[in-house]
Legacy VTK file of the C-alpha trace (Angstrom):
# vtk DataFile Version 3.0
C-alpha trace
ASCII
DATASET POLYDATA
POINTS 100 float
-8.636 -47.259 -81.121
-10.020 -49.398 -78.300
-7.746 -48.103 -75.552
-9.912 -46.390 -72.928
-7.221 -45.527 -70.356
-3.547 -46.019 -69.768
-1.344 -45.922 -66.697
2.280 -45.060 -66.234
4.428 -45.850 -63.211
7.809 -44.304 -62.610
10.418 -44.060 -59.881
13.947 -42.896 -59.312
16.333 -45.833 -59.544
19.043 -46.103 -56.940
21.127 -48.871 -55.414
19.001 -48.363 -52.276
15.658 -49.128 -54.015
13.989 -51.977 -52.100
13.766 -55.380 -53.762
9.945 -55.194 -53.857
9.199 -54.298 -57.528
5.991 -52.412 -56.611
7.458 -50.212 -53.891
7.913 -46.475 -54.230
6.348 -46.198 -57.705
4.450 -43.031 -58.619
1.397 -44.037 -60.654
-0.667 -41.847 -62.970
-3.843 -42.837 -64.818
-4.601 -41.057 -68.095
-7.440 -40.941 -70.600
-7.058 -42.569 -74.021
-6.628 -39.237 -75.826
-3.528 -38.312 -73.774
-0.601 -38.962 -76.106
2.168 -37.129 -74.250
2.950 -36.791 -70.565
5.445 -34.068 -69.710
6.917 -34.728 -66.281
8.598 -31.806 -64.551
10.838 -31.527 -61.518
12.175 -35.077 -61.830
15.219 -35.474 -59.617
18.507 -36.026 -61.438
19.423 -39.657 -62.042
18.201 -42.841 -63.701
14.421 -43.434 -63.656
12.367 -46.580 -64.267
9.128 -46.393 -66.281
6.433 -48.943 -67.161
2.953 -48.692 -68.683
-0.335 -50.613 -68.914
-3.457 -50.030 -71.034
-7.166 -50.682 -70.532
-9.260 -52.045 -73.403
-12.766 -53.599 -73.424
-11.011 -56.858 -72.392
-9.585 -55.272 -69.205
-6.165 -54.078 -68.105
-2.994 -55.373 -69.718
-0.034 -56.555 -67.706
2.580 -53.938 -66.921
5.175 -53.506 -69.651
8.810 -54.325 -69.099
10.660 -51.641 -67.176
12.477 -49.082 -69.309
15.292 -46.959 -67.911
15.674 -43.301 -68.812
17.850 -40.486 -67.531
16.460 -37.018 -68.138
19.035 -34.486 -69.297
20.231 -31.909 -66.810
18.712 -28.484 -67.380
20.930 -26.043 -69.230
21.473 -22.557 -67.876
20.322 -20.019 -70.466
22.929 -17.619 -71.828
21.224 -14.522 -70.341
19.638 -14.472 -66.903
17.624 -11.977 -64.916
18.887 -13.597 -61.701
20.969 -16.572 -60.567
19.878 -17.987 -57.209
22.397 -20.460 -55.727
21.525 -22.335 -52.526
24.116 -24.293 -50.526
22.618 -27.679 -49.579
25.708 -29.240 -48.009
29.490 -29.387 -48.085
29.553 -30.845 -51.608
26.113 -29.926 -52.975
24.431 -26.770 -54.251
21.108 -26.057 -55.905
20.952 -23.529 -58.737
17.779 -21.765 -59.766
17.503 -18.957 -62.256
15.047 -16.469 -63.649
14.745 -16.021 -67.407
15.585 -12.629 -68.909
12.884 -9.969 -68.667
LINES 1 101
100 0 1 2 3 4 5 6 7 8 9 10 11 12 13 14 15 16 17 18 19 20 21 22 23 24 25 26 27 28 29 30 31 32 33 34 35 36 37 38 39 40 41 42 43 44 45 46 47 48 49 50 51 52 53 54 55 56 57 58 59 60 61 62 63 64 65 66 67 68 69 70 71 72 73 74 75 76 77 78 79 80 81 82 83 84 85 86 87 88 89 90 91 92 93 94 95 96 97 98 99
């Protein structure tokens, strides 16, 4: 395995994303032994991802963009507490605590 590092870029896709393909990307650089990258607290909606790798020959070009939409979290059947927060007229935020 001659991969020494790899990078991932991701961003939330929206109709308001600027035309510049390199704007607003979040970029992470990882070591070659990192095989999984759990991302938490992604906002709901469609996301764009792309990757590049570093070998002894240098960095590859960025891959084609792949779209992914993370599933919405499911409320567990039993809760210690449900914590709703009103964000606006048509929007709320739900947080919960797992059972004790």
